[in-house]
KOLDREN-843229 format. One record per residue (C-alpha): residue in three letters; residue number from 1; x, y, z. Coordinates in Angstrom, 2 decimals, always signed. Last residue first. Layout:
N
  resn  resi     east    north       up
   ala   NUM        X        Y        Z
...
END
This chain:
318
  resn  resi     east    north       up
   gly   318   +16.42   +50.56   -77.72
   ala   317   +13.89   +51.38   -80.35
   pro   316   +12.95   +47.67   -80.97
   pro   315   +13.26   +46.15   -84.49
   tyr   314   +10.68   +45.10   -84.32
   asp   313    +8.18   +46.48   -81.73
   ala   312    +5.61   +48.08   -84.12
   thr   311    +6.28   +45.43   -86.78
   pro   310    +9.13   +44.79   -89.32
   ile   309    +8.65   +42.10   -91.89
   lys   308   +10.80   +39.08   -90.84
   asn   307   +14.36   +37.80   -91.06
   glu   306   +16.62   +34.77   -90.82
   asp   305   +17.90   +34.03   -94.26
   leu   304   +19.70   +37.18   -95.30
   gly   303   +19.93   +37.98   -91.59
   ala   302   +22.59   +35.26   -91.14
   ile   301   +24.87   +37.22   -93.29
   ala   300   +24.26   +40.48   -91.42
   ala   299   +24.86   +38.73   -88.15
   arg   298   +28.13   +37.52   -89.46
   gly   297   +29.05   +41.09   -90.39
   met   296   +28.01   +42.56   -87.09
   ala   295   +30.08   +39.95   -85.15
   leu   294   +33.05   +40.32   -87.48
   ile   293   +32.97   +44.09   -87.20
   ala   292   +32.43   +43.83   -83.40
   glu   291   +35.55   +41.65   -82.96
   glu   290   +37.79   +43.76   -85.05
   ser   289   +36.62   +46.84   -83.05
   ser   288   +34.56   +49.39   -85.05
   gly   287   +31.35   +49.65   -82.97
   gly   286   +32.14   +52.94   -81.27
   ile   285   +34.50   +54.11   -84.01
   his   284   +32.37   +57.16   -85.15
   pro   283   +35.43   +59.34   -85.70
   thr   282   +36.61   +60.01   -82.11
   val   281   +36.53   +63.34   -80.58
   leu   280   +37.51   +64.28   -76.95
   leu   279   +36.43   +67.84   -75.92
   asn   278   +37.99   +69.55   -73.07
   pro   277   +40.72   +71.17   -75.11
   leu   276   +38.41   +72.59   -77.72
   ser   275   +39.76   +72.02   -81.08
   leu   274   +36.68   +70.16   -82.47
   met   273   +34.53   +73.06   -81.48
   glu   272   +36.57   +75.51   -83.48
   leu   271   +36.73   +73.05   -86.34
   asp   270   +33.00   +73.10   -86.77
   thr   269   +32.86   +70.78   -89.90
   pro   268   +31.89   +67.57   -88.49
   pro   267   +32.73   +64.46   -90.63
   glu   266   +29.98   +63.53   -90.29
   asp   265   +27.02   +65.76   -89.85
   val   264   +24.92   +65.20   -86.87
   phe   263   +27.82   +64.01   -84.83
   ala   262   +28.77   +60.48   -83.34
   asp   261   +31.86   +59.75   -81.19
   ile   260   +31.75   +62.51   -78.77
   ala   259   +33.54   +62.71   -75.47
   ala   258   +32.72   +65.67   -73.30
   ala   257   +34.41   +67.80   -70.59
   ser   256   +34.14   +69.73   -67.36
   ile   255   +30.62   +71.20   -67.62
   gln   254   +29.46   +74.81   -67.54
   asn   253   +33.14   +75.37   -68.47
   glu   252   +32.15   +78.39   -70.68
   gln   251   +33.76   +76.94   -73.88
   leu   250   +32.42   +73.38   -72.92
   ala   249   +28.73   +74.66   -72.35
   ile   248   +28.92   +76.67   -75.44
   lys   247   +29.94   +73.82   -77.63
   leu   246   +27.36   +71.56   -76.08
   ala   245   +24.63   +74.03   -76.80
   lys   244   +25.68   +74.27   -80.43
   glu   243   +25.89   +70.42   -80.60
   asn   242   +22.38   +69.85   -79.26
   ile   241   +22.99   +66.29   -77.88
   leu   240   +20.97   +63.41   -79.34
   gly   239   +21.71   +64.60   -82.81
   gly   238   +24.55   +62.39   -83.59
   arg   237   +23.85   +58.82   -82.52
   ala   236   +25.34   +56.48   -79.88
   his   235   +28.75   +57.20   -78.48
   asn   234   +27.79   +60.42   -76.67
   ile   233   +29.62   +60.95   -73.45
   ile   232   +28.97   +63.78   -70.87
   ile   231   +31.56   +64.73   -68.01
   ser   230   +30.83   +66.48   -64.84
   asp   229   +32.92   +69.06   -62.92
   ser   228   +30.28   +71.93   -63.31
   lys   227   +27.56   +69.56   -62.35
   met   226   +24.76   +69.04   -64.79
   leu   225   +21.46   +70.93   -64.78
   ala   224   +22.71   +73.50   -67.29
   leu   223   +23.34   +70.75   -69.77
   lys   222   +19.60   +70.00   -69.64
   glu   221   +18.63   +73.74   -70.42
   ala   220   +21.15   +73.88   -73.14
   thr   219   +19.53   +70.85   -74.78
   ile   218   +20.19   +67.04   -74.24
   ile   217   +17.17   +65.33   -75.79
   asp   216   +18.18   +67.04   -78.99
   arg   215   +16.51   +64.19   -80.96
   thr   214   +15.25   +61.54   -78.67
   ser   213   +11.50   +61.54   -79.22
   asp   212   +11.72   +62.41   -82.87
   asp   211   +14.13   +59.48   -83.56
   leu   210   +17.86   +58.69   -82.86
   pro   209   +18.30   +55.47   -80.89
   leu   208   +19.75   +55.80   -77.38
   his   207   +22.85   +54.91   -75.44
   leu   206   +23.86   +58.25   -73.84
   thr   205   +26.46   +58.51   -71.06
   val   204   +26.64   +60.90   -68.16
   ile   203   +29.61   +60.97   -65.83
   asp   202   +29.59   +62.77   -62.44
   ser   201   +25.84   +62.23   -62.25
   arg   200   +23.48   +63.84   -59.71
   gln   199   +21.85   +66.69   -61.70
   leu   198   +21.82   +64.90   -64.99
   leu   197   +20.12   +61.80   -63.42
   glu   196   +17.56   +63.88   -61.64
   asp   195   +16.59   +65.66   -64.77
   leu   194   +16.23   +62.46   -66.68
   ser   193   +14.08   +60.80   -64.00
   val   192   +15.54   +58.00   -61.98
   ala   191   +16.08   +54.24   -62.01
   glu   190   +18.72   +53.33   -59.41
   val   189   +20.92   +50.40   -60.45
   his   188   +22.28   +47.81   -58.09
   asn   187   +22.89   +45.22   -60.75
   ala   186   +20.37   +42.52   -59.70
   ala   185   +17.75   +45.06   -58.77
   tyr   184   +18.15   +47.06   -61.97
   phe   183   +17.98   +43.92   -64.12
   glu   182   +14.90   +42.67   -62.36
   pro   181   +13.26   +46.10   -62.47
   phe   180   +13.90   +46.84   -66.19
   asp   179   +11.40   +49.72   -66.95
   leu   178   +11.06   +51.16   -70.43
   ile   177   +11.34   +54.90   -71.37
   asp   176   +14.81   +54.83   -69.85
   his   175   +16.85   +56.61   -67.29
   ala   174   +19.46   +54.86   -65.36
   leu   173   +21.73   +55.70   -62.25
   val   172   +24.84   +53.63   -61.46
   lys   171   +26.94   +54.29   -58.34
   cys   170   +30.38   +53.22   -59.43
   gly   169   +32.43   +50.62   -57.47
   phe   168   +34.71   +50.07   -60.42
   ala   167   +33.32   +46.53   -60.77
   asn   166   +29.80   +48.00   -60.80
   leu   165   +30.74   +50.12   -63.84
   ile   164   +31.62   +46.86   -65.62
   pro   163   +28.27   +45.50   -64.49
   thr   162   +26.48   +48.45   -65.92
   leu   161   +28.15   +48.70   -69.36
   asp   160   +26.59   +45.75   -70.87
   lys   159   +23.03   +46.70   -69.75
   gly   158   +23.54   +50.18   -71.13
   ile   157   +24.90   +48.65   -74.36
   phe   156   +21.89   +46.27   -74.92
   gly   155   +19.22   +48.74   -73.75
   cys   154   +19.48   +51.05   -70.80
   gly   153   +18.98   +54.39   -72.41
   ile   152   +20.55   +57.37   -70.63
   ile   151   +23.16   +55.87   -68.29
   gly   150   +24.16   +58.04   -65.32
   val   149   +27.40   +57.32   -63.68
   thr   148   +28.21   +58.33   -60.09
   arg   147   +31.95   +57.97   -59.22
   asp   146   +33.27   +55.36   -56.85
   ser   145   +36.15   +54.31   -59.01
   ile   144   +36.47   +56.57   -62.21
   glu   143   +39.50   +58.12   -60.65
   lys   142   +40.10   +61.88   -60.77
   gly   141   +42.71   +64.02   -62.34
   met   140   +45.65   +66.15   -60.99
   arg   139   +47.46   +67.74   -64.05
   asn   138   +51.32   +67.36   -64.12
   gln   137   +52.26   +69.95   -66.56
   trp   136   +55.17   +69.01   -68.98
   gly   135   +55.11   +71.13   -72.04
   gly   134   +57.10   +70.48   -75.18
   glu   133   +54.37   +70.39   -77.69
   ser   132   +53.95   +66.73   -77.58
   ala   131   +53.66   +67.06   -73.81
   glu   130   +50.82   +69.53   -74.09
   arg   129   +48.90   +67.50   -76.50
   ser   128   +49.26   +64.27   -74.36
   gly   127   +48.20   +66.19   -71.25
   ile   126   +45.18   +67.72   -73.03
   pro   125   +43.96   +64.22   -74.20
   ile   124   +44.98   +62.49   -70.92
   his   123   +42.98   +64.76   -68.43
   arg   122   +42.70   +61.88   -65.94
   leu   121   +38.86   +62.27   -65.76
   leu   120   +38.88   +62.72   -69.50
   ser   119   +40.89   +59.58   -70.32
   ile   118   +38.95   +57.58   -67.80
   ala   117   +35.62   +58.50   -69.36
   cys   116   +37.03   +57.82   -72.82
   ser   115   +38.28   +54.34   -72.02
   ile   114   +35.09   +53.36   -70.27
   val   113   +32.99   +54.60   -73.08
   leu   112   +35.17   +52.90   -75.72
   glu   111   +34.95   +49.61   -73.90
   thr   110   +31.16   +49.78   -73.74
   val   109   +31.01   +50.59   -77.56
   ser   108   +33.12   +47.47   -78.44
   arg   107   +31.15   +45.37   -75.83
   arg   106   +27.79   +46.28   -77.35
   asn   105   +28.62   +45.55   -81.02
   val   104   +26.23   +42.65   -81.51
   gly   103   +23.59   +44.36   -79.42
   gly   102   +20.57   +44.00   -81.73
   thr   101   +20.32   +41.49   -84.71
   trp   100   +18.45   +42.71   -87.65
   gly    99   +17.27   +40.82   -90.89
   leu    98   +14.30   +42.80   -92.38
   lys    97   +11.58   +41.47   -94.63
   ile    96   +10.23   +43.89   -97.25
   gly    95    +6.42   +43.72   -97.52
   his    94    +6.27   +47.10   -99.41
   asn    93    +4.18   +48.83   -97.00
   ile    92    +6.15   +47.24   -93.99
   leu    91    +9.49   +48.37   -95.34
   ala    90    +8.03   +51.83   -96.04
   gln    89    +6.75   +51.93   -92.44
   lys    88   +10.23   +51.15   -91.09
   asp    87   +11.94   +53.81   -92.99
   leu    86   +15.58   +52.67   -92.30
   met    85   +18.29   +55.19   -91.64
   asp    84   +17.44   +55.29   -87.99
   thr    83   +17.99   +51.52   -87.66
   gly    82   +21.41   +51.37   -85.87
   val    81   +22.64   +47.93   -85.06
   gly    80   +25.29   +47.12   -87.66
   tyr    79   +25.11   +45.31   -91.05
   lys    78   +21.34   +45.22   -91.45
   ser    77   +19.80   +42.60   -93.78
   ile    76   +17.26   +43.72   -96.45
   ile    75   +15.06   +41.14   -98.04
   lys    74   +12.68   +41.18  -101.00
   leu    73   +13.96   +43.48  -103.69
   glu    72   +12.40   +42.77  -107.14
   pro    71   +10.20   +45.82  -106.71
   leu    70   +13.15   +48.11  -106.76
   ala    69   +12.09   +51.73  -107.63
   ser    68    +9.35   +51.72  -105.06
   leu    67   +11.89   +50.58  -102.36
   phe    66   +14.27   +53.50  -102.93
   pro    65   +11.46   +56.07  -103.16
   glu    64    +9.93   +54.80   -99.92
   asn    63   +13.14   +54.84   -97.88
   ile    62   +16.42   +52.97   -97.26
   thr    61   +19.08   +55.55   -96.48
   glu    60   +22.56   +53.92   -96.52
   leu    59   +24.44   +53.52   -93.29
   ala    58   +24.89   +49.63   -93.35
   thr    57   +23.09   +47.54   -95.89
   ile    56   +23.27   +43.97   -96.96
   met    55   +20.94   +43.18   -99.90
   lys    54   +18.54   +40.54  -101.10
   glu    53   +16.64   +40.22  -104.38
   arg    52   +19.05   +42.16  -106.55
   gly    51   +18.13   +43.39  -110.08
   arg    50   +18.87   +47.05  -109.27
   cys    49   +20.90   +47.38  -106.16
   tyr    48   +23.51   +49.66  -107.54
   glu    47   +21.09   +51.59  -109.68
   ile    46   +19.01   +52.38  -106.55
   leu    45   +22.02   +53.38  -104.57
   asp    44   +23.20   +55.66  -107.21
   lys    43   +19.74   +57.24  -107.53
   gly    42   +19.69   +58.05  -103.79
   gln    41   +22.73   +57.15  -101.77
   leu    40   +25.82   +55.03  -102.10
   ala    39   +29.17   +56.23  -100.74
   leu    38   +31.28   +54.20  -103.23
   gly    37   +34.16   +52.08  -101.96
   glu    36   +34.80   +50.83  -105.52
   asp    35   +34.57   +47.28  -104.39
   asn    34   +30.95   +47.60  -103.21
   phe    33   +30.25   +43.87  -103.46
   lys    32   +27.94   +42.21  -105.78
   val    31   +27.15   +38.67  -104.78
   asn    30   +25.93   +35.85  -106.96
   ser    29   +27.37   +32.53  -105.49
   tyr    28   +25.91   +32.76  -102.01
   val    27   +26.67   +30.52   -99.09
   glu    26   +30.56   +30.28   -99.05
   glu    25   +30.45   +33.72  -100.76
   leu    24   +29.21   +35.23   -97.51
   glu    23   +31.88   +33.62   -95.45
   ala    22   +34.62   +34.72   -97.94
   arg    21   +33.41   +38.29   -98.08
   leu    20   +33.19   +38.40   -94.25
   val    19   +36.67   +36.99   -93.85
   pro    18   +38.30   +39.34   -96.45
   his    17   +36.69   +42.57   -95.25
   arg    16   +36.68   +45.03   -98.01
   ser    15   +33.01   +44.64   -98.92
   phe    14   +31.91   +44.63   -95.39
   ser    13   +33.69   +47.98   -94.79
   arg    12   +32.20   +49.48   -97.86
   ser    11   +28.70   +48.56   -97.11
   thr    10   +26.33   +48.26  -100.19
   val     9   +26.39   +44.44  -100.40
   ala     8   +23.98   +43.37  -103.13
   ile     7   +22.82   +39.79  -103.49
   pro     6   +21.47   +37.80  -106.49
   thr     5   +19.97   +34.47  -105.31
   asp     4   +22.39   +31.81  -106.46
   asn     3   +22.39   +29.75  -103.28
   lys     2   +25.39   +27.49  -103.14
   met     1   +25.23   +23.66  -103.32
END
């Protein structure tokens, strides 16, 4: 017998996914999907969720005003792994249980990091652009094999990325507020300070949550530490790299190139920056493989029944 608890699904991509819809409706009979594709925030989000005891949320902001307006809401399940849009203390204050599964999209992000790193090393974006405009310049690139790669944030994605880099013969450096000695030893990872990582790495890739401790963790001063032929990749959260500083670093060739999948404002509006030949931009697709979407959706469905009130270490920051 199906559960008749009223459910709200705010996510647009979940709502239009036929497999996830069907699997959720196998369990719950009273589901409200975001079929109009609305970008729900503030009062619109409150009205959409009114009368619902459980919800599946993605990028919507869940804060004190939202929870105060919906005393009937008991459980929130997260579609995706990012939690910077959730006010954890507000959830605790209202006794709201959270369903969250970390790392379900890690391979999707890992593969995008590798593909972008190779693309930039081999000058594929600019070469493709030139060829499409009638040019035919053979640009000599570099191989990813045997390069030094610095991973800032060695959580689920950092740990998934490491053995793949090992397979290419890369030297892997890591910087994290936590220590993972057994993982580092087993995977030939050298733990270093942030400054040393930036100074030594050919490729720097960020895999951090966004909070007060990580916002603008890469400033103009930090970019100045990097090699002039190095690459930086942010497929985590907008705001980790100071975008104005990155733009200047790319324009002045302080670093070779960057690949950015997440911006402070999306879509970004600095068209001058987006048109830079040494910047590879993707529209926040890190976790958007078919396989990752299914994994995140199924984790969100499970989270409607497998959940707990957040604590100081749940969900973890990594």
